[in-house]
C-alpha positions as CSV (number, residue, x, y, z in Angstrom):
1,M,-15.3,17.9,3.7
2,T,-12.8,20.8,4.0
3,D,-9.6,20.9,1.9
4,D,-7.4,20.0,4.9
5,K,-9.5,17.1,5.8
6,L,-9.5,15.8,2.3
7,L,-5.7,16.1,2.0
8,K,-5.3,14.3,5.3
9,S,-7.7,11.5,4.2
10,L,-5.7,11.2,0.9
11,S,-2.5,10.9,2.9
12,K,-4.0,8.1,5.0
13,L,-5.1,6.3,1.9
14,G,-1.5,6.2,0.6
15,F,-0.9,9.6,-0.9
16,P,1.5,11.3,1.6
17,M,2.4,13.9,-1.0
18,F,-1.1,15.3,-0.6
19,E,-0.6,16.1,3.1
20,P,-1.5,19.7,4.0
21,N,1.5,22.1,3.6
22,E,1.5,23.2,7.2
23,E,2.2,19.6,8.3
24,L,5.3,19.5,6.1
25,Q,7.6,21.9,8.0
26,A,10.5,19.6,8.8
27,N,13.2,22.2,9.0
28,E,11.1,24.6,11.0
29,T,10.3,21.9,13.5
30,L,13.9,20.9,13.9
31,A,14.8,24.6,14.6
32,E,12.1,24.9,17.2
33,V,13.4,21.8,19.0
34,V,16.9,23.3,19.0
35,K,15.6,26.5,20.5
36,S,13.6,24.7,23.2
37,N,15.2,24.0,26.6
38,D,13.7,20.6,26.8
39,T,16.4,18.0,27.2
40,R,13.9,15.2,26.5
41,L,13.3,16.7,23.0
42,W,17.1,16.9,22.4
43,E,17.5,13.3,23.4
44,G,14.9,12.4,20.7
45,F,16.6,14.6,18.1
46,P,18.3,11.7,16.3
47,V,14.7,10.3,15.7
48,L,13.4,13.7,14.5
49,L,16.4,14.2,12.2
50,A,16.1,10.7,10.7
51,N,12.4,11.3,9.9
52,A,13.2,14.7,8.5
53,G,15.9,13.3,6.3
54,E,13.6,10.5,5.1
55,S,11.0,13.0,4.1
56,Y,13.4,14.6,1.6
57,Q,12.6,18.0,3.0
58,F,15.6,18.3,5.4
59,A,18.2,21.0,4.5
60,S,20.7,21.6,7.1
61,D,21.5,25.1,5.9
62,Q,17.8,26.1,6.1
63,V,17.6,24.9,9.7
64,E,20.6,27.1,10.5
65,Q,19.0,30.1,8.8
66,L,16.0,29.7,11.1
67,L,18.3,29.9,14.2
68,P,18.7,33.5,15.3
69,T,21.8,33.3,17.5
70,E,25.2,31.6,17.4
71,E,24.3,29.8,20.6
72,F,21.4,28.1,18.9
73,K,23.5,27.3,15.8
74,G,26.2,25.7,18.0
75,R,23.5,23.7,19.9
76,Y,22.1,22.5,16.5
77,H,25.5,21.5,15.4
78,R,26.1,19.4,18.5
79,L,22.7,17.8,18.1
80,V,23.6,16.8,14.6
81,L,26.9,15.3,15.9
82,L,24.9,13.5,18.6
83,S,22.6,12.1,16.0
84,A,25.6,11.0,13.9
85,A,27.0,9.2,16.9
86,V,23.7,7.4,17.5
87,Y,23.5,6.3,13.8
88,A,27.1,5.1,14.0
89,Y,26.3,3.1,17.2
90,Y,23.5,1.3,15.3
91,H,25.7,1.0,12.1
92,L,23.2,3.1,10.1
93,S,24.0,5.2,7.1
94,F,21.8,7.7,5.2
95,S,22.5,9.5,1.9
96,W,21.4,12.8,3.4
97,L,23.7,12.3,6.4
98,N,26.7,11.6,4.1
99,K,26.3,15.0,2.6
100,V,26.2,16.6,6.1
101,K,29.2,14.6,7.3
102,K,31.3,16.2,4.5
103,T,31.1,19.4,6.4
104,F,32.4,17.8,9.6
105,S,35.8,19.0,10.9
106,E,38.3,16.6,12.3
107,D,37.2,17.7,15.8
108,D,33.6,16.9,14.8
109,K,34.6,13.4,13.6
110,N,36.5,12.8,16.8
111,R,33.5,13.9,18.9
112,V,31.2,11.7,17.0
113,K,33.5,8.7,17.7
114,A,33.8,9.6,21.4
115,W,30.0,10.0,21.8
116,R,29.4,6.8,19.9
117,N,31.8,5.0,22.3
118,A,30.1,6.7,25.3
119,L,26.7,5.4,24.2
120,A,28.2,1.9,23.7
121,D,29.5,2.0,27.3
122,G,26.3,3.3,28.7
123,H,27.8,6.7,29.5
124,A,26.2,10.1,28.8
125,P,27.8,12.1,25.9
126,N,30.1,14.9,27.1
127,W,27.6,17.7,26.5
128,S,28.4,21.3,27.5
129,E,24.9,22.2,28.7
130,D,22.9,19.3,30.1
131,E,23.7,15.7,30.7
132,F,21.7,13.3,28.6
133,D,20.5,9.9,29.6
134,P,22.1,7.4,27.3
135,E,19.3,4.8,28.0
136,R,16.7,7.3,26.9
137,I,18.6,8.2,23.8
138,R,18.9,4.6,22.8
139,G,15.4,3.7,23.9
140,L,13.8,6.5,21.9
141,F,15.8,5.6,18.8
142,E,15.1,1.8,19.1
143,L,11.4,2.5,19.5
144,Y,11.5,4.6,16.3
145,Y,13.4,2.0,14.4
146,E,11.1,-0.8,15.5
147,Q,8.1,1.3,14.3
148,K,9.9,2.1,11.0
149,V,10.6,-1.6,10.4
150,E,7.0,-2.5,11.0
151,K,5.9,0.4,8.8
152,D,8.2,-0.7,6.0
153,R,7.0,-4.3,6.4
154,K,3.3,-3.3,6.0
155,R,4.2,-1.1,3.0
156,K,6.0,-4.1,1.4
157,D,3.0,-6.4,2.2
158,R,0.6,-3.9,0.6
159,Y,2.8,-3.6,-2.5
160,E,3.0,-7.4,-2.8
161,E,-0.7,-7.7,-2.3
162,F,-1.5,-5.1,-5.0
163,S,1.2,-6.7,-7.3
164,L,-0.4,-10.1,-6.9
165,E,-3.9,-8.8,-7.6
166,Y,-2.6,-7.1,-10.7
167,A,-0.8,-10.2,-11.9
168,L,-3.9,-12.4,-11.3
169,S,-6.0,-9.9,-13.2
170,Q,-3.7,-10.3,-16.2
171,V,-4.2,-14.1,-16.3
172,F,-7.6,-14.8,-15.0
173,S,-11.0,-13.2,-15.5
174,P,-12.8,-11.9,-12.4
175,K,-14.7,-15.2,-12.0
176,Q,-11.6,-17.3,-12.6
177,K,-9.7,-15.3,-10.0
178,D,-12.4,-15.8,-7.4
179,L,-12.3,-19.6,-8.0
180,F,-8.5,-19.6,-7.9
181,K,-8.6,-17.9,-4.4
182,K,-11.3,-20.1,-3.1
183,K,-9.4,-23.2,-4.2
184,L,-6.2,-21.9,-2.7
185,E,-7.9,-21.1,0.7
186,G,-9.7,-24.4,0.8
187,D,-13.2,-23.0,0.5
188,P,-15.9,-25.4,-0.7
189,L,-16.8,-25.2,-4.3
190,T,-20.2,-26.0,-5.9
191,K,-20.4,-28.8,-8.5
192,T,-20.5,-26.1,-11.2
193,E,-17.5,-24.3,-9.8
194,R,-15.5,-27.5,-9.6
195,E,-16.3,-28.4,-13.2
196,Y,-15.4,-24.9,-14.4
197,Y,-12.2,-24.9,-12.3
198,S,-11.1,-28.3,-13.8
199,R,-12.1,-27.3,-17.3
200,T,-10.6,-23.8,-17.4
201,V,-8.8,-22.5,-14.4
202,K,-6.6,-25.5,-13.6
203,K,-5.1,-25.5,-17.1
204,K,-3.8,-21.9,-16.5
205,V,-2.6,-22.9,-13.0
206,V,-0.6,-25.8,-14.5
207,A,0.9,-23.5,-17.0
208,L,1.9,-20.9,-14.4
209,A,3.5,-23.7,-12.3
210,N,5.7,-24.8,-15.2
211,S,9.3,-23.8,-14.2
212,E,10.5,-23.7,-17.8
213,L,7.7,-21.3,-18.8
214,H,8.5,-19.2,-15.8
215,S,12.2,-19.1,-16.7
216,L,11.4,-18.1,-20.3
217,A,9.1,-15.4,-19.2
218,R,11.8,-14.0,-16.9
219,K,14.3,-14.1,-19.8
220,L,11.9,-12.1,-22.0
221,L,11.5,-9.4,-19.3
222,E,15.3,-9.0,-19.0
223,Q,15.7,-8.3,-22.8
């Protein structure tokens, strides 16, 4: 297995910090989208910017440094304003965006409000180059957000699963944990398993179910 393949495999197994470096070029990618003449990519810029910001790699000044002309820099600035308008439309706030918004002029803030209202009314933002499709802007962002919610839910589910496994391992031996799960899922137990469950596992289950014990344990953890 090559180094790149190993890093990609590690990423898929839950270690995104081990992704190959060439895949982690958020600022360069944003700059290339700005320099493109593809309106469809510009309509998806709010999605790209949100993902870049979430990756902790986004640096607005670095994106600007990668843009060779004032025309590109101006286009990038308008795309950031468009993104801010989309986020405002969906009542979203990001810590990285708050830093960028501190650089907005009063005209910028007014434009964000105007574009946000245009999106709400189903009108295209007043863009100086090409007219955007408000339905596509909203559709692309809603698709991204739905996928993000699902991704976060799966991540939370995985965390809770690992957390439960760890907690069970602190209380039960491997054999006891297997019996606990079998009993919980309604799987049939052998006579020996039933006897062992009643004699050993059930006592621990009863103790865990005691609300007063649970309250005392929580109190200890808070000290």
